[in-house]
C-alpha positions in Angstrom: 3.8 -6.5 -66.2 2.6 -9.9 -66.9 1.3 -13.1 -64.6 2.8 -16.3 -65.6 1.9 -19.3 -63.7 3.3 -22.9 -64.1 2.1 -26.4 -63.0 5.2 -27.9 -62.7 7.2 -26.1 -60.4 8.6 -23.7 -62.3 9.9 -25.9 -65.5 7.8 -24.5 -68.0 6.0 -20.9 -67.6 1.8 -19.9 -69.3 1.5 -16.2 -69.4 -2.2 -15.6 -68.2 -4.1 -12.7 -70.0 -2.1 -10.5 -71.7 -0.1 -7.3 -70.5 -1.2 -5.6 -67.6 -0.3 -1.5 -68.9 1.5 0.4 -66.3 0.1 3.9 -65.0 0.5 6.4 -62.3 -2.5 5.3 -60.7 -3.8 2.2 -59.1 -5.8 -0.4 -61.6 -7.6 -3.5 -60.4 -7.3 -6.2 -63.2 -8.4 -10.0 -63.0 -7.0 -12.8 -64.4 -8.1 -16.9 -64.4 -5.7 -19.3 -63.9 -5.6 -22.2 -66.7 -6.5 -25.2 -65.7 -2.8 -27.1 -66.1 -1.3 -24.9 -63.7 -3.6 -26.0 -60.9 -1.6 -28.7 -59.5 0.7 -29.4 -55.9 3.6 -27.9 -58.4 1.8 -24.4 -59.0 3.6 -21.5 -58.6 2.8 -18.1 -59.9 5.4 -14.8 -61.2 5.2 -11.5 -62.1 7.0 -10.5 -65.1 7.9 -6.8 -65.2 9.3 -5.8 -69.1 10.4 -2.0 -69.9 11.7 -0.3 -72.6 13.7 2.8 -72.0 11.7 5.2 -72.9 10.2 6.3 -69.7 12.2 5.2 -66.5 10.6 4.6 -63.2 11.2 2.7 -60.4 9.3 -0.3 -61.1 5.7 -1.7 -60.3 4.2 -1.6 -57.3 1.3 -4.8 -56.7 -0.5 -4.2 -53.6 -3.3 -6.7 -52.5 -2.7 -9.5 -54.4 -5.5 -12.1 -54.1 -6.3 -15.3 -55.6 -9.7 -16.7 -55.1 -10.6 -20.6 -55.7 -13.5 -22.3 -57.9 -13.0 -25.3 -55.9 -16.3 -27.0 -54.8 -17.4 -27.7 -51.5 -18.0 -31.3 -50.9 -21.8 -32.8 -51.4 -23.5 -35.4 -49.8 -26.1 -37.2 -47.5 -26.6 -38.3 -44.0 -28.5 -41.4 -44.5 -29.0 -42.6 -40.3 -27.9 -42.5 -36.6 -28.9 -45.3 -35.0 -27.8 -46.0 -30.9 -24.8 -47.7 -32.4 -23.6 -46.0 -36.4 -24.4 -43.3 -37.9 -23.9 -43.3 -42.2 -24.2 -41.6 -45.4 -22.4 -40.7 -48.3 -20.1 -37.7 -49.5 -18.1 -36.7 -52.5 -15.8 -34.0 -53.8 -16.9 -32.3 -57.3 -13.4 -31.4 -57.7 -12.0 -35.0 -58.0 -15.2 -37.6 -58.1 -12.8 -40.2 -57.5 -11.4 -39.4 -54.7 -12.4 -40.5 -51.8 -12.8 -37.8 -49.0 -13.3 -37.5 -45.0 -16.1 -36.9 -42.7 -16.0 -35.1 -39.9 -18.9 -36.0 -37.2 -19.8 -33.7 -34.5 -21.9 -35.3 -31.2 -23.7 -33.1 -28.6 -24.6 -35.0 -25.8 -28.5 -34.0 -25.1 -28.1 -31.9 -28.1 -26.4 -29.1 -26.7 -22.9 -28.1 -25.0 -19.6 -28.6 -27.1 -19.6 -31.8 -29.3 -17.2 -34.6 -29.5 -15.8 -34.9 -32.5 -15.1 -37.9 -34.6 -13.7 -39.0 -38.9 -14.2 -41.3 -41.1 -13.5 -42.2 -44.2 -16.0 -42.0 -47.2 -14.9 -44.7 -49.4 -17.2 -47.8 -49.5 -19.0 -48.5 -52.5 -22.7 -47.4 -53.2 -23.8 -48.6 -56.2 -26.9 -46.7 -55.6 -24.9 -43.0 -56.6 -23.9 -44.7 -59.9 -27.5 -45.6 -60.1 -28.5 -41.5 -59.8 -26.1 -39.7 -61.3 -24.2 -38.7 -58.8 -20.9 -38.0 -57.4 -19.8 -38.4 -61.5 -21.2 -41.8 -61.4 -18.1 -43.0 -58.7 -19.7 -45.5 -56.5 -17.0 -45.1 -53.8 -18.1 -42.3 -51.7 -20.4 -43.8 -48.6 -19.9 -44.2 -45.2 -20.4 -45.5 -42.0 -19.5 -44.7 -38.2 -19.7 -47.6 -35.4 -19.7 -45.8 -31.8 -16.9 -46.3 -29.8 -17.1 -47.1 -26.1 -15.2 -44.1 -25.0 -17.7 -42.1 -27.1 -21.2 -43.8 -25.7 -19.2 -43.1 -22.1 -19.4 -39.7 -23.4 -22.6 -39.6 -24.5 -24.8 -41.7 -21.6 -27.9 -41.5 -21.3 -30.1 -39.3 -23.1 -31.3 -37.9 -26.7 -28.4 -36.8 -28.8 -27.8 -35.2 -31.4 -25.3 -35.7 -34.4 -24.1 -33.1 -37.2 -22.2 -34.7 -40.0 -19.6 -32.7 -42.5 -17.9 -33.6 -45.5 -14.3 -32.5 -45.6 -12.7 -31.1 -49.1 -9.8 -32.9 -50.6 -6.6 -32.0 -50.3 -6.2 -30.5 -53.6 -4.0 -27.3 -55.3 -7.8 -25.5 -54.4 -9.1 -27.1 -51.3 -12.8 -25.3 -50.7 -13.5 -26.5 -46.8 -15.8 -28.6 -45.3 -19.6 -28.3 -45.4 -22.5 -30.0 -43.9 -24.2 -32.8 -45.4 -28.2 -32.8 -46.5 -30.3 -34.6 -44.2 -27.7 -33.2 -41.6 -28.6 -33.2 -38.1 -29.5 -36.5 -36.7 -30.8 -37.5 -33.3 -30.7 -41.0 -31.6 -31.8 -42.2 -27.9 -29.2 -44.1 -26.0 
């Protein structure tokens, strides 16, 4: 049995890690998918080959698992004021990609949050100077509170949490709360 991958939708195939020898008992096998296969057109295949010396009904594959080693976004939640919030975030799997930030607002710091989203695409030259985000500057974000949000929040001291959302890469890893989060502000 051979594991193969394709990064071009099946036009060409690459064998991953050699033959998996057959046996009549279960065995655990791990393979690393090469970077050339990690595309949005990725396909995986199991190819069975046999000689005629021993004839069985085939192979049984159970608990096939594919794990990602994609990195979660990182970043910083700089400020939250009565009218806006800002910070930066980037995805280590693709430094040039502009990713989204989810903001969860909690009225008086408790209860179910109201969510908003903003894209991190603003120029932040300080990231280049600090060697952050692969020295690419387009990862700043700023969100101005809308009237509906301000009405929902009302008077009081509120909490906002910021999360960097992993890009739509083939190995997207999810989202992570940005450093410096949560922040509080008073209306």
